[in-house]
C-alpha positions as CSV (number, residue, x, y, z in Angstrom):
1,M,-1.3,-13.0,4.4
2,R,-0.3,-11.0,1.4
3,L,3.0,-9.0,1.5
4,F,4.0,-5.5,0.4
5,R,5.3,-6.8,-2.9
6,D,1.8,-8.3,-3.6
7,L,0.4,-4.7,-3.3
8,E,3.0,-3.4,-5.7
9,M,2.1,-6.2,-8.2
10,A,-1.6,-5.7,-7.8
11,I,-1.2,-2.1,-8.7
12,F,1.0,-2.9,-11.6
13,H,-1.6,-5.3,-13.0
14,N,-4.6,-3.0,-12.3
15,D,-4.4,0.2,-14.3
16,D,-8.0,1.1,-13.4
17,A,-7.4,1.3,-9.6
18,T,-8.5,4.7,-8.2
19,K,-8.1,4.0,-4.5
20,I,-6.4,1.5,-2.2
21,K,-8.3,0.4,1.0
22,M,-5.6,-0.7,3.4
23,N,-5.4,-2.0,6.9
24,E,-3.0,0.3,8.9
25,A,-1.8,-2.5,11.2
26,W,-0.9,-4.6,8.1
27,L,1.0,-1.7,6.6
28,G,2.9,-1.2,9.8
29,E,3.9,-4.8,9.9
30,Q,5.0,-4.7,6.3
31,I,7.2,-1.6,6.9
32,R,8.8,-3.3,9.9
33,N,9.6,-6.4,7.8
34,R,10.6,-4.5,4.7
35,P,11.3,-0.8,5.2
36,V,10.6,1.4,2.2
37,L,13.9,3.2,1.4
38,D,14.8,6.1,-0.9
39,N,17.8,6.0,-3.3
40,Q,20.2,6.8,-0.4
41,G,18.9,4.0,1.8
42,D,17.0,6.3,4.2
43,P,13.4,5.5,5.3
44,L,10.7,7.2,3.2
45,M,7.9,9.1,4.8
46,L,4.6,7.6,3.7
47,S,1.8,9.9,2.5
48,M,-1.8,9.2,2.0
49,N,-1.1,7.9,-1.5
50,F,1.0,5.0,-2.8
51,M,2.3,5.0,-6.4
52,G,0.0,7.9,-7.1
53,I,-3.1,6.2,-5.8
54,P,-5.0,7.6,-2.8
55,V,-4.9,5.3,0.3
56,E,-7.9,4.9,2.7
57,F,-7.1,3.1,6.0
58,S,-9.7,0.7,7.2
59,E,-9.9,-2.1,9.7
60,D,-12.6,-3.8,7.4
61,V,-9.8,-5.4,5.3
62,E,-7.2,-7.9,6.3
63,D,-4.4,-6.4,4.2
64,F,-5.4,-4.3,1.1
65,V,-8.1,-4.0,-1.6
66,L,-7.8,-2.0,-4.8
67,K,-10.9,0.0,-5.6
68,N,-12.0,1.1,-9.1
69,D,-14.5,3.8,-8.0
70,D,-14.5,6.9,-5.8
């Protein structure tokens, strides 16, 4: 299973990504294992985008898939 840092690296290496298709259960597990914190160490609230890319939750993927279309 890929980790949260794999998502960050995939986005870094794919400038053409326009959407992230993500499994919500996978995201929840990643947040429990590695909470996303702000500069003060407080948990961040997640929105429907990550690093400026819209997120679509789907059970059709195991972890995440970057999409290059709308």
